[in-house]
The first five atom37 places (N, CA, C, CB, O) and aatype in JSON, in Angstrom:
{
  "aatype": [12, 11, 7, 1, 0, 0, 19, 13, 17, 16, 19, 7, 7, 10, 10, 0, 10, 10, 13, 19, 0, 14, 10, 7, 1, 10, 19, 10, 0, 15, 13, 11, 15, 15, 0, 6, 13, 0, 5, 16, 14, 14, 16, 10, 10, 14, 7, 1, 19, 15, 10, 6, 2, 18, 1, 1, 10, 14, 16, 9, 16, 19, 19, 3, 3, 16, 10, 3, 0, 0, 14, 6, 1, 19, 0, 10, 9, 19, 1, 3, 0, 8, 6, 18, 0, 7, 11, 18, 10, 5],
  "atom_mask": [
    [1, 1, 1, 1, 1],
    [1, 1, 1, 1, 1],
    [1, 1, 1, 0, 1],
    [1, 1, 1, 1, 1],
    [1, 1, 1, 1, 1],
    [1, 1, 1, 1, 1],
    [1, 1, 1, 1, 1],
    [1, 1, 1, 1, 1],
    [1, 1, 1, 1, 1],
    [1, 1, 1, 1, 1],
    [1, 1, 1, 1, 1],
    [1, 1, 1, 0, 1],
    [1, 1, 1, 0, 1],
    [1, 1, 1, 1, 1],
    [1, 1, 1, 1, 1],
    [1, 1, 1, 1, 1],
    [1, 1, 1, 1, 1],
    [1, 1, 1, 1, 1],
    [1, 1, 1, 1, 1],
    [1, 1, 1, 1, 1],
    [1, 1, 1, 1, 1],
    [1, 1, 1, 1, 1],
    [1, 1, 1, 1, 1],
    [1, 1, 1, 0, 1],
    [1, 1, 1, 1, 1],
    [1, 1, 1, 1, 1],
    [1, 1, 1, 1, 1],
    [1, 1, 1, 1, 1],
    [1, 1, 1, 1, 1],
    [1, 1, 1, 1, 1],
    [1, 1, 1, 1, 1],
    [1, 1, 1, 1, 1],
    [1, 1, 1, 1, 1],
    [1, 1, 1, 1, 1],
    [1, 1, 1, 1, 1],
    [1, 1, 1, 1, 1],
    [1, 1, 1, 1, 1],
    [1, 1, 1, 1, 1],
    [1, 1, 1, 1, 1],
    [1, 1, 1, 1, 1],
    [1, 1, 1, 1, 1],
    [1, 1, 1, 1, 1],
    [1, 1, 1, 1, 1],
    [1, 1, 1, 1, 1],
    [1, 1, 1, 1, 1],
    [1, 1, 1, 1, 1],
    [1, 1, 1, 0, 1],
    [1, 1, 1, 1, 1],
    [1, 1, 1, 1, 1],
    [1, 1, 1, 1, 1],
    [1, 1, 1, 1, 1],
    [1, 1, 1, 1, 1],
    [1, 1, 1, 1, 1],
    [1, 1, 1, 1, 1],
    [1, 1, 1, 1, 1],
    [1, 1, 1, 1, 1],
    [1, 1, 1, 1, 1],
    [1, 1, 1, 1, 1],
    [1, 1, 1, 1, 1],
    [1, 1, 1, 1, 1],
    [1, 1, 1, 1, 1],
    [1, 1, 1, 1, 1],
    [1, 1, 1, 1, 1],
    [1, 1, 1, 1, 1],
    [1, 1, 1, 1, 1],
    [1, 1, 1, 1, 1],
    [1, 1, 1, 1, 1],
    [1, 1, 1, 1, 1],
    [1, 1, 1, 1, 1],
    [1, 1, 1, 1, 1],
    [1, 1, 1, 1, 1],
    [1, 1, 1, 1, 1],
    [1, 1, 1, 1, 1],
    [1, 1, 1, 1, 1],
    [1, 1, 1, 1, 1],
    [1, 1, 1, 1, 1],
    [1, 1, 1, 1, 1],
    [1, 1, 1, 1, 1],
    [1, 1, 1, 1, 1],
    [1, 1, 1, 1, 1],
    [1, 1, 1, 1, 1],
    [1, 1, 1, 1, 1],
    [1, 1, 1, 1, 1],
    [1, 1, 1, 1, 1],
    [1, 1, 1, 1, 1],
    [1, 1, 1, 0, 1],
    [1, 1, 1, 1, 1],
    [1, 1, 1, 1, 1],
    [1, 1, 1, 1, 1],
    [1, 1, 1, 1, 1]
  ],
  "atom_positions": [
    [[40.26, 110.93, 63.86], [40.85, 111.36, 62.84], [41.81, 110.5, 63.03], [41.13, 112.71, 62.68], [42.03, 110.03, 61.91]],
    [[42.48, 110.03, 63.76], [43.6, 108.81, 63.49], [42.78, 107.84, 62.44], [44.09, 107.82, 65.11], [42.81, 108.16, 61.25]],
    [[42.29, 107.06, 62.72], [41.4, 106.13, 62.37], [41.33, 106.42, 60.42], [0.0, 0.0, 0.0], [41.46, 105.67, 59.46]],
    [[41.09, 107.73, 60.58], [40.32, 107.56, 59.06], [41.93, 108.11, 58.47], [38.47, 108.85, 58.61], [42.53, 107.41, 57.65]],
    [[42.39, 109.12, 58.86], [44.29, 108.64, 58.3], [44.62, 107.35, 58.07], [45.54, 108.92, 59.45], [45.21, 107.37, 56.99]],
    [[44.59, 106.5, 58.39], [45.07, 105.02, 58.37], [44.11, 104.31, 57.38], [45.02, 104.27, 59.92], [44.66, 103.39, 56.78]],
    [[42.62, 104.52, 57.02], [42.68, 103.86, 56.48], [42.48, 105.01, 54.68], [41.76, 102.73, 57.18], [42.37, 104.59, 53.53]],
    [[42.5, 106.16, 55.09], [42.96, 106.57, 53.97], [44.2, 106.35, 53.49], [42.81, 107.61, 53.94], [44.18, 105.87, 52.36]],
    [[45.37, 106.55, 53.98], [46.51, 106.19, 53.72], [47.07, 104.3, 53.03], [47.01, 106.65, 55.07], [47.97, 103.9, 52.29]],
    [[45.93, 103.65, 53.81], [46.0, 102.35, 53.27], [45.23, 102.45, 51.48], [45.07, 101.23, 54.52], [45.78, 102.15, 50.42]],
    [[44.08, 102.89, 51.64], [43.5, 102.98, 50.28], [44.54, 103.14, 49.29], [42.53, 104.1, 50.16], [44.84, 102.39, 48.36]],
    [[45.16, 104.51, 49.74], [46.32, 104.41, 48.69], [46.77, 104.2, 48.55], [0.0, 0.0, 0.0], [46.9, 104.17, 47.33]],
    [[47.77, 103.7, 49.21], [48.86, 102.64, 49.18], [48.2, 101.54, 48.08], [0.0, 0.0, 0.0], [48.42, 101.58, 46.87]],
    [[47.32, 100.54, 48.76], [46.75, 100.05, 47.48], [46.48, 100.16, 46.6], [46.26, 99.81, 47.34], [46.59, 99.31, 45.72]],
    [[45.96, 101.38, 46.47], [45.36, 101.67, 44.49], [47.19, 102.37, 43.69], [43.37, 103.84, 44.35], [47.55, 102.21, 42.52]],
    [[47.99, 103.15, 44.87], [48.86, 103.02, 43.74], [49.34, 101.41, 43.38], [50.13, 103.96, 44.07], [49.37, 100.91, 42.26]],
    [[49.71, 100.79, 44.66], [50.22, 99.24, 44.06], [49.75, 99.1, 42.93], [49.81, 97.94, 44.79], [50.39, 98.84, 41.91]],
    [[48.22, 99.31, 43.09], [47.16, 98.5, 41.81], [47.86, 99.36, 40.42], [44.88, 98.97, 42.03], [48.01, 98.62, 39.45]],
    [[48.3, 100.79, 40.23], [48.65, 101.05, 39.41], [50.06, 100.93, 38.83], [48.24, 101.82, 39.49], [50.31, 100.81, 37.63]],
    [[51.2, 101.0, 40.11], [52.57, 100.44, 39.63], [52.9, 98.85, 39.46], [53.55, 100.93, 40.6], [53.85, 98.56, 38.74]],
    [[52.38, 98.14, 39.89], [52.85, 96.87, 40.15], [52.6, 96.28, 38.04], [51.6, 95.93, 41.77], [53.43, 95.53, 37.52]],
    [[51.84, 96.62, 37.53], [51.72, 96.1, 36.07], [53.24, 97.03, 35.48], [49.86, 96.65, 35.16], [53.65, 96.33, 34.55]],
    [[54.08, 98.1, 35.61], [54.93, 98.7, 35.42], [56.42, 97.71, 35.88], [54.55, 99.98, 36.06], [57.49, 97.62, 35.29]],
    [[55.98, 97.12, 37.05], [57.05, 96.43, 37.43], [56.79, 94.75, 37.15], [0.0, 0.0, 0.0], [57.43, 93.9, 37.78]],
    [[56.07, 94.51, 36.44], [56.04, 93.06, 35.4], [56.52, 93.43, 34.34], [54.64, 92.35, 34.97], [56.97, 92.53, 33.63]],
    [[56.59, 94.47, 33.96], [57.19, 94.96, 32.56], [58.67, 94.88, 32.77], [56.75, 96.54, 32.11], [59.41, 94.09, 32.17]],
    [[59.03, 95.73, 33.63], [60.29, 95.37, 33.96], [60.87, 94.35, 34.09], [60.52, 95.71, 34.71], [61.87, 93.99, 33.47]],
    [[60.2, 93.68, 35.04], [60.82, 92.03, 35.26], [60.67, 90.69, 34.05], [59.92, 91.4, 36.66], [61.36, 89.68, 33.88]],
    [[59.67, 91.11, 33.48], [59.66, 90.64, 31.82], [60.28, 91.22, 31.01], [58.55, 90.67, 31.14], [60.4, 90.53, 29.99]],
    [[60.9, 92.47, 30.92], [62.38, 92.91, 30.23], [63.81, 92.19, 30.05], [62.78, 93.97, 30.9], [64.74, 92.16, 29.24]],
    [[63.39, 91.6, 31.38], [65.03, 90.66, 31.88], [65.06, 89.04, 31.25], [65.14, 90.39, 34.02], [66.07, 88.34, 31.14]],
    [[63.43, 88.61, 30.82], [63.22, 87.57, 30.11], [63.96, 87.13, 28.63], [61.99, 87.69, 30.0], [63.84, 87.9, 27.68]],
    [[64.61, 86.02, 28.5], [64.74, 85.33, 27.16], [63.27, 85.53, 26.36], [65.13, 83.62, 27.41], [62.14, 85.69, 26.81]],
    [[63.77, 85.46, 25.06], [62.23, 85.37, 24.05], [61.25, 84.37, 24.03], [62.47, 85.3, 22.64], [60.03, 84.33, 23.83]],
    [[62.61, 83.2, 24.44], [61.91, 81.83, 24.57], [61.39, 81.68, 25.63], [62.63, 80.73, 24.41], [60.41, 80.95, 25.49]],
    [[61.57, 82.08, 26.96], [60.92, 82.26, 28.3], [59.77, 83.46, 28.5], [62.1, 82.52, 29.28], [58.92, 83.55, 29.39]],
    [[60.07, 84.4, 27.33], [58.89, 85.34, 27.2], [57.81, 84.35, 26.67], [59.16, 86.7, 26.13], [57.05, 83.93, 27.55]],
    [[57.71, 84.13, 26.04], [56.45, 83.23, 25.4], [56.25, 82.26, 25.77], [56.39, 82.9, 24.22], [55.44, 81.51, 25.23]],
    [[56.95, 81.94, 26.86], [56.44, 80.24, 27.57], [54.82, 80.21, 28.12], [57.54, 79.81, 29.26], [54.21, 81.0, 28.85]],
    [[54.43, 79.05, 27.52], [52.91, 79.11, 28.38], [53.6, 77.89, 29.1], [51.03, 78.8, 27.43], [54.55, 77.16, 28.83]],
    [[52.63, 78.03, 30.23], [52.06, 79.79, 31.32], [52.96, 80.29, 31.52], [51.35, 79.87, 32.92], [54.07, 79.76, 31.44]],
    [[52.78, 81.36, 31.83], [53.81, 82.88, 32.11], [55.01, 82.57, 33.25], [52.7, 84.39, 32.9], [54.57, 82.02, 34.27]],
    [[55.7, 82.69, 33.24], [56.31, 82.75, 34.61], [56.23, 84.35, 34.62], [57.98, 81.99, 34.82], [56.02, 85.11, 33.67]],
    [[56.51, 84.72, 36.33], [56.27, 86.55, 36.82], [58.02, 86.49, 36.89], [55.08, 87.11, 38.91], [58.57, 87.41, 36.29]],
    [[58.86, 85.56, 37.52], [60.25, 85.64, 37.58], [60.85, 85.36, 36.81], [60.73, 85.2, 38.29], [60.53, 84.19, 36.61]],
    [[61.8, 85.68, 35.95], [62.79, 85.4, 34.92], [63.65, 84.39, 35.74], [63.63, 86.77, 34.34], [64.18, 84.7, 36.8]],
    [[63.73, 83.07, 35.11], [64.94, 82.04, 35.47], [65.79, 82.07, 35.45], [0.0, 0.0, 0.0], [66.58, 81.52, 36.2]],
    [[65.97, 82.7, 34.62], [67.53, 83.08, 33.57], [67.79, 84.91, 33.32], [67.22, 82.24, 31.49], [67.28, 85.65, 32.48]],
    [[68.7, 85.17, 34.35], [68.03, 86.74, 33.88], [68.92, 87.16, 32.46], [68.36, 88.2, 35.36], [70.09, 86.79, 32.48]],
    [[68.57, 87.71, 31.53], [68.98, 87.95, 29.95], [68.69, 88.85, 30.04], [68.51, 87.35, 28.74], [67.76, 89.41, 30.61]],
    [[70.33, 89.45, 28.87], [70.57, 90.94, 28.9], [69.9, 91.05, 27.16], [72.58, 91.5, 29.26], [69.87, 92.14, 26.59]],
    [[69.51, 90.01, 26.62], [69.15, 89.88, 25.04], [68.12, 91.29, 24.42], [68.16, 88.22, 24.86], [68.2, 91.91, 23.37]],
    [[67.37, 91.39, 25.35], [66.42, 92.41, 24.81], [67.12, 93.86, 24.73], [65.11, 92.46, 25.76], [67.0, 94.65, 23.79]],
    [[67.6, 93.98, 25.49], [68.68, 95.25, 25.72], [69.8, 95.62, 24.87], [69.38, 95.08, 26.91], [70.17, 96.76, 24.56]],
    [[70.45, 94.14, 24.45], [71.38, 94.13, 23.49], [70.81, 94.2, 22.04], [72.17, 92.97, 23.7], [71.53, 94.34, 21.05]],
    [[69.62, 94.11, 22.0], [68.63, 94.43, 20.64], [68.15, 95.42, 20.41], [67.58, 93.83, 20.48], [67.73, 95.68, 19.29]],
    [[68.07, 96.57, 21.81], [67.48, 97.83, 21.32], [67.77, 98.64, 20.29], [67.51, 98.55, 22.1], [66.97, 99.27, 19.6]],
    [[69.57, 98.59, 20.16], [69.69, 99.69, 19.1], [69.58, 99.74, 17.65], [70.73, 100.12, 19.2], [69.7, 100.66, 16.84]],
    [[69.14, 97.8, 17.47], [68.68, 97.76, 16.45], [66.98, 97.67, 15.86], [69.37, 96.93, 16.21], [66.65, 97.25, 14.75]],
    [[66.41, 97.98, 16.51], [65.12, 97.98, 16.64], [64.37, 99.45, 15.73], [64.91, 97.92, 18.32], [64.0, 100.38, 16.46]],
    [[64.25, 99.55, 14.75], [63.73, 100.62, 13.63], [62.76, 101.19, 13.78], [63.5, 100.23, 12.47], [62.56, 102.26, 13.2]],
    [[61.41, 100.33, 15.02], [59.92, 100.92, 14.94], [59.64, 101.86, 15.05], [59.14, 100.64, 15.56], [58.58, 102.15, 14.49]],
    [[60.54, 103.26, 16.02], [60.74, 104.47, 15.7], [60.57, 105.29, 14.21], [61.85, 104.5, 16.1], [59.72, 106.0, 13.67]],
    [[61.67, 104.82, 13.96], [61.67, 105.16, 12.45], [61.11, 105.4, 11.78], [61.89, 104.72, 11.84], [60.92, 106.54, 11.35]],
    [[60.48, 104.08, 11.34], [59.55, 103.5, 10.73], [58.03, 104.73, 10.77], [59.41, 101.94, 11.55], [57.45, 105.47, 9.98]],
    [[57.96, 104.39, 12.0], [56.85, 105.32, 12.69], [56.87, 106.68, 11.69], [57.3, 105.75, 14.53], [56.28, 106.9, 10.63]],
    [[57.76, 107.48, 12.46], [57.65, 108.98, 11.52], [57.71, 109.14, 9.81], [58.97, 109.89, 11.98], [57.33, 109.98, 8.99]],
    [[58.59, 107.52, 9.75], [58.35, 107.85, 8.4], [57.23, 107.66, 7.66], [59.1, 107.35, 7.79], [57.2, 108.08, 6.51]],
    [[56.25, 107.08, 8.16], [55.13, 106.09, 7.85], [54.05, 107.62, 8.34], [55.1, 104.18, 9.02], [52.89, 107.69, 7.95]],
    [[54.5, 108.4, 8.97], [53.24, 109.59, 9.56], [52.46, 109.81, 8.75], [53.59, 111.01, 9.96], [51.39, 109.24, 8.53]],
    [[53.12, 111.03, 8.04], [52.31, 112.04, 7.41], [50.94, 111.33, 6.25], [53.52, 113.04, 6.53], [49.93, 111.78, 5.69]],
    [[51.46, 110.38, 6.33], [50.82, 108.84, 5.24], [49.6, 108.87, 6.06], [51.83, 106.86, 5.3], [48.69, 109.53, 5.55]],
    [[49.31, 108.25, 7.34], [48.57, 107.76, 8.48], [47.86, 109.02, 8.35], [49.33, 107.32, 9.93], [46.7, 108.94, 7.96]],
    [[48.38, 110.26, 8.62], [47.64, 111.39, 9.35], [47.27, 111.87, 8.39], [48.25, 112.34, 10.25], [46.6, 112.76, 8.91]],
    [[47.09, 112.08, 6.86], [46.71, 112.08, 5.87], [44.78, 111.41, 5.47], [47.93, 111.4, 5.39], [43.7, 111.94, 5.17]],
    [[45.37, 109.86, 5.75], [44.88, 109.19, 5.88], [43.29, 109.28, 6.86], [45.86, 108.6, 6.07], [42.18, 109.41, 6.34]],
    [[43.57, 109.16, 8.36], [42.96, 109.97, 8.64], [42.11, 110.69, 9.03], [43.01, 110.04, 8.45], [41.01, 110.48, 9.53]],
    [[42.86, 111.89, 8.71], [42.17, 113.56, 7.96], [40.64, 112.61, 7.06], [43.9, 114.72, 6.16], [39.45, 112.83, 7.31]],
    [[41.01, 111.92, 6.37], [40.69, 111.59, 5.15], [39.08, 110.81, 5.39], [41.99, 110.63, 4.48], [38.05, 111.03, 4.75]],
    [[39.2, 110.26, 6.07], [38.13, 109.43, 6.68], [37.17, 109.96, 7.76], [38.75, 108.35, 7.24], [36.09, 109.44, 8.03]],
    [[37.77, 111.23, 8.44], [37.17, 111.88, 9.45], [36.18, 112.48, 8.18], [38.19, 112.95, 10.55], [34.96, 112.34, 8.12]],
    [[36.92, 113.08, 7.34], [36.23, 114.01, 6.66], [34.96, 113.25, 5.7], [37.34, 114.84, 5.79], [33.91, 113.82, 5.43]],
    [[35.25, 112.13, 5.34], [34.1, 111.18, 4.88], [33.02, 111.01, 5.8], [34.58, 109.83, 4.61], [31.89, 111.44, 5.58]],
    [[33.48, 110.16, 7.18], [32.89, 110.52, 7.67], [31.14, 111.57, 8.45], [33.65, 110.39, 7.52], [29.94, 111.33, 8.6]],
    [[32.22, 112.82, 8.71], [31.65, 113.83, 8.88], [30.74, 114.22, 7.64], [32.59, 114.7, 9.23], [29.68, 114.84, 7.75]],
    [[31.19, 113.85, 6.66], [30.5, 114.37, 5.4], [29.17, 113.6, 5.31], [0.0, 0.0, 0.0], [28.09, 114.12, 5.05]],
    [[29.37, 112.42, 5.52], [27.71, 111.29, 5.43], [26.85, 111.55, 6.89], [28.18, 109.04, 5.4], [25.7, 112.01, 6.95]],
    [[27.66, 111.16, 7.98], [26.79, 111.46, 9.16], [26.79, 112.39, 9.25], [26.92, 111.08, 10.25], [25.88, 112.56, 8.44]],
    [[27.09, 113.64, 9.65], [26.87, 114.86, 10.53], [25.89, 115.6, 9.55], [28.35, 115.79, 10.95], [25.23, 116.29, 10.33]],
    [[25.44, 115.84, 8.37], [24.99, 116.79, 7.32], [23.56, 116.94, 8.25], [24.9, 116.13, 5.47], [22.65, 117.68, 7.88]]
  ]
}
């Protein structure tokens, strides 16, 4: 029983690491400057920690623009679904 528990926790830990590793990579990338982020080949760790992205965060209006455009986008999706249903589901 002890051996099976070790295998279970080892496999579970590896799976957890598999899912959490990309989030860690995103956090590390958030501390890179724009130039370093676009660098080829990419680096895993930032060469110099930069808070540039966090200083610019209050000026980003993606959410506002998305919410403003939401009614038109929903209407477009509903219209396309209606056309598809009329064409292929009769």
